[in-house]
C-alpha positions in Angstrom: -2.3 127.0 -191.5 -1.2 126.9 -195.2 2.3 126.3 -194.9 1.6 123.2 -192.9 -0.6 121.8 -195.9 2.3 122.2 -198.1 4.6 119.8 -195.5 1.6 117.5 -195.7 2.0 117.5 -199.5 5.7 117.2 -199.2 5.0 114.2 -197.2 3.2 112.9 -199.8 5.5 113.0 -202.6 8.3 111.4 -200.7 5.8 108.3 -199.6 5.0 108.4 -203.4 8.3 108.2 -204.7 8.6 104.5 -202.7 6.1 103.6 -205.4 4.0 101.2 -203.2 0.5 101.8 -203.2 0.3 100.3 -199.4 2.2 103.1 -197.8 0.1 105.6 -199.3 -3.1 103.9 -198.2 -1.3 103.7 -194.5 -0.3 107.5 -194.9 -3.9 108.4 -195.4 -4.8 106.5 -192.2 -2.3 108.6 -190.0 -3.6 111.2 -187.6 -1.8 114.9 -188.3 -1.4 115.8 -185.2 -0.5 119.3 -184.0 2.8 119.5 -186.4 4.7 121.3 -183.0 7.9 120.5 -184.8 6.9 122.2 -188.5 5.5 125.0 -186.8 8.9 125.3 -184.8 10.7 124.9 -187.9 8.9 127.6 -190.1 8.8 130.3 -187.4 12.4 130.0 -187.1 13.8 129.2 -190.5 10.8 131.0 -192.4 8.7 129.2 -195.3 10.9 128.0 -198.3 11.9 124.8 -200.3 14.4 123.5 -197.5 12.7 124.5 -194.4 9.4 122.3 -195.7 11.3 119.6 -196.8 13.1 119.8 -193.0 9.6 119.5 -191.6 8.6 116.7 -194.0 11.1 114.6 -193.2 11.0 115.4 -188.8 7.4 114.9 -189.2 8.1 111.2 -191.0 10.3 110.4 -188.3 8.0 111.5 -185.9 5.3 109.5 -187.0 7.3 106.4 -187.4 8.2 106.8 -183.0 4.2 107.1 -182.8 3.5 103.8 -184.8 6.6 102.1 -183.0 5.2 103.3 -179.5 1.5 102.4 -180.4 2.8 98.6 -180.5 5.1 99.1 -177.7 1.9 100.2 -175.4 -0.6 98.2 -176.8 -2.3 101.3 -177.9 -5.3 100.8 -180.2 -6.4 104.6 -180.1 -4.7 107.9 -180.8 -6.4 111.4 -180.8 -9.6 109.6 -180.9 -8.6 107.7 -184.0 -8.0 103.9 -184.2 -4.0 103.1 -184.6 -2.5 101.1 -187.5 -1.6 98.1 -185.3 -5.4 98.2 -184.1 -6.6 98.3 -188.1 -4.1 95.9 -189.4 -1.3 94.4 -186.7 1.7 95.0 -185.2 3.9 93.7 -187.9 2.0 96.7 -190.5 2.6 99.4 -187.9 6.4 98.2 -187.2 7.0 98.3 -191.0 5.7 101.1 -191.9 7.4 103.0 -189.2 10.6 101.5 -191.0 9.7 103.0 -194.1 8.6 106.2 -192.7 12.5 106.4 -191.2 14.4 104.6 -193.9 12.4 107.4 -196.3 13.2 109.9 -193.9 17.0 109.3 -193.5 17.3 109.1 -197.7 16.0 112.5 -198.0 18.5 113.6 -194.8 21.4 112.6 -196.7 20.5 115.2 -199.5 20.5 118.0 -196.8 23.1 120.3 -195.0 25.8 117.9 -193.7 25.4 119.6 -190.2 21.6 119.4 -190.2 21.5 115.7 -191.2 23.8 115.0 -188.4 21.6 116.8 -186.1 18.5 115.0 -186.8 20.1 111.7 -187.2 21.5 111.8 -183.5 18.6 112.8 -181.9 16.7 110.0 -183.6 19.3 107.9 -181.7 18.6 109.6 -178.8 14.8 109.1 -179.6 15.1 105.5 -179.4 17.1 105.1 -176.4 14.3 107.2 -174.9 12.0 104.7 -175.9 13.9 101.5 -174.6 14.5 103.5 -171.5 10.7 103.9 -171.1 10.1 100.8 -171.5 12.8 99.5 -168.7 11.2 102.3 -166.4 7.9 100.6 -166.9 9.0 97.3 -165.2 9.3 98.4 -161.8 7.8 101.8 -159.9 10.1 104.3 -160.9 10.6 107.1 -157.9 13.8 108.7 -159.6 13.0 112.5 -160.8 16.3 112.3 -162.8 15.7 109.4 -164.3 12.2 110.3 -165.3 13.8 113.6 -166.9 16.3 111.5 -168.6 13.8 109.5 -170.2 11.5 112.3 -171.1 14.4 114.5 -172.8 15.5 111.6 -175.0 12.3 110.0 -176.0 10.2 113.6 -176.5 12.4 116.6 -176.1 15.6 115.5 -178.6 13.6 115.5 -181.7 12.1 119.2 -180.9 15.7 120.3 -179.6 17.1 118.7 -183.2 14.4 120.6 -185.3 14.9 123.8 -183.5 18.6 123.7 -183.6 18.5 122.6 -187.3 16.0 125.4 -188.7 18.2 127.9 -187.1 21.1 126.4 -189.1 19.2 126.5 -192.4 19.1 130.2 -191.9 22.3 131.1 -189.9 20.7 132.0 -186.7 22.5 131.5 -183.3 22.0 127.3 -183.2 22.9 127.1 -179.6 20.1 129.3 -178.4 17.2 127.6 -180.7 18.5 124.2 -179.6 18.3 125.3 -175.8 14.7 126.6 -176.5 13.6 123.6 -178.3 15.1 121.5 -175.7 12.9 122.8 -172.9 9.8 123.5 -174.6 10.1 119.8 -175.1 10.7 119.0 -171.4 7.4 121.1 -170.7 5.4 119.7 -173.7 5.6 116.2 -172.2 5.3 117.4 -168.6 2.0 119.3 -169.8 0.9 115.7 -171.7 1.6 113.7 -168.6 -0.4 116.2 -166.4 -3.4 116.1 -169.0 -3.3 112.6 -168.6 -4.6 113.0 -165.1 -6.5 115.9 -165.4 -8.6 115.8 -168.7 -11.5 113.3 -169.8 -11.0 110.4 -172.0 -13.3 111.9 -174.6 -10.5 115.2 -174.9 -7.7 112.7 -174.7 -8.6 110.7 -177.5 -7.7 107.8 -174.9 -8.6 106.6 -171.4 -7.9 108.7 -168.8 -5.1 108.3 -166.2 -3.9 105.6 -168.8 -0.2 106.4 -168.0 -0.1 104.7 -164.6 -2.0 101.4 -165.5 0.4 100.9 -168.5 3.5 101.4 -166.0 4.5 105.0 -166.7 5.2 107.0 -163.5 5.4 110.1 -164.8 6.0 113.6 -162.8 2.4 114.2 -160.8 3.1 110.6 -159.6 6.1 111.0 -158.9 5.6 114.2 -156.7 2.7 112.6 -155.2 4.9 109.6 -154.0 7.4 111.8 -152.3 4.8 113.6 -150.4 3.2 110.7 -148.8 3.4 109.0 -145.7 5.2 105.3 -145.8 2.0 103.8 -145.4 0.3 105.8 -148.5 3.6 104.9 -150.5 2.5 101.5 -150.1 -0.7 101.8 -151.2 0.0 104.1 -154.2 2.4 101.3 -155.1 0.0 98.6 -155.1 -1.9 100.3 -157.7 0.7 100.7 -160.1 -0.1 98.8 -163.3 -3.4 97.8 -162.5 -7.2 99.1 -163.2 -8.1 101.3 -160.3 -11.4 100.5 -159.1 -13.7 103.9 -158.5 -12.5 103.7 -155.2 -9.0 103.5 -155.8 -9.5 106.9 -158.4 -11.0 108.9 -155.9 -8.4 107.9 -153.5 -5.7 109.1 -155.8 -7.3 112.2 -157.1 -7.9 112.9 -153.3 -3.6 112.6 -152.7 -3.1 114.6 -155.8 -5.1 117.5 -154.6 -4.2 117.0 -150.9 -0.2 116.9 -152.1 -0.4 119.6 -154.3 1.2 117.8 -156.9 -0.9 118.8 -159.8 0.1 122.3 -159.2 3.8 121.5 -158.5 3.6 119.8 -161.9 2.4 122.6 -163.6 4.8 125.0 -161.9 7.9 122.9 -163.1 6.7 122.6 -166.7 6.4 126.6 -166.8 9.5 126.8 -165.3 11.1 124.8 -168.4 9.0 127.3 -170.7 10.5 130.6 -168.9 13.8 128.9 -169.5 12.8 128.3 -173.4 11.8 131.5 -173.9 14.7 133.2 -172.0 17.0 131.3 -174.6 15.5 133.2 -177.4 14.9 136.5 -175.9 17.8 138.1 -178.0 16.1 136.5 -181.4 13.1 138.7 -181.4 10.8 135.9 -182.3 7.5 136.7 -180.7 5.9 133.7 -182.3 7.9 131.1 -180.8 6.8 133.0 -177.6 3.5 132.6 -178.3 3.9 128.8 -179.1 5.4 128.3 -175.6 2.7 129.9 -174.1 0.0 128.3 -176.0 1.6 124.9 -175.5 1.9 125.2 -171.5 -1.7 126.6 -171.1 -3.4 124.2 -173.4 -6.1 121.4 -171.9 -5.5 119.2 -174.9 
């Protein structure tokens, strides 16, 4: 998509303005990813100077959050590439994240006031979501509501804000697009959580079933736990935050199947997907329907 290259050029221009060679070097080492937030903005607001700049700001914020997330999770790879903290150290990753955040906020001050507030508020929610994720990983979480609150803040809030801000830029119904973005974000994270279990490490770009080892009780584990007998719940709990043996992995995969928790998780993600599409059914934007369908049906 040619417009996404324009977004990448804008990010490069913003970082070049800082006049720091190390920052430019680090920028080149970041994986581009799917750029979902930019795709949303451009499909809603069209391709113009304002939308390209908004995309660049949002992508910088997203990249900053991932740099910090990699430090929190002690991650050494992301999408098959070595992380900045693995290539350099935690301090470099944190400080480059701070540079991206700071430059993004600097550029936000030059934008529409409501757009600036919407994005800034989402970054606060995102940061709270990161903290919630850390807190939830300390003990075996069995609350669906706490899980949903965390993934909304950590992932969906910035996607929601991206869609809403794009609508503000072009004078469309901001509430409808915000609801679309929120539900897209929730579905997106649930699909990611499912793929952590169902996909091979080579596709994920990280070890499969890593979430549970890191202390993340995602939707498939939550639904499995609630369907197990008391003695099996104790067994599942005993596997929490540890490297699983081959026998334990086989047992766990068998329980995913017998409890039907993977399919139930997929159904839940698809429900959020349908709610997203319903939110914009009067907007005549088939591209956003396609984005949602592709995201729900993806295998990576």
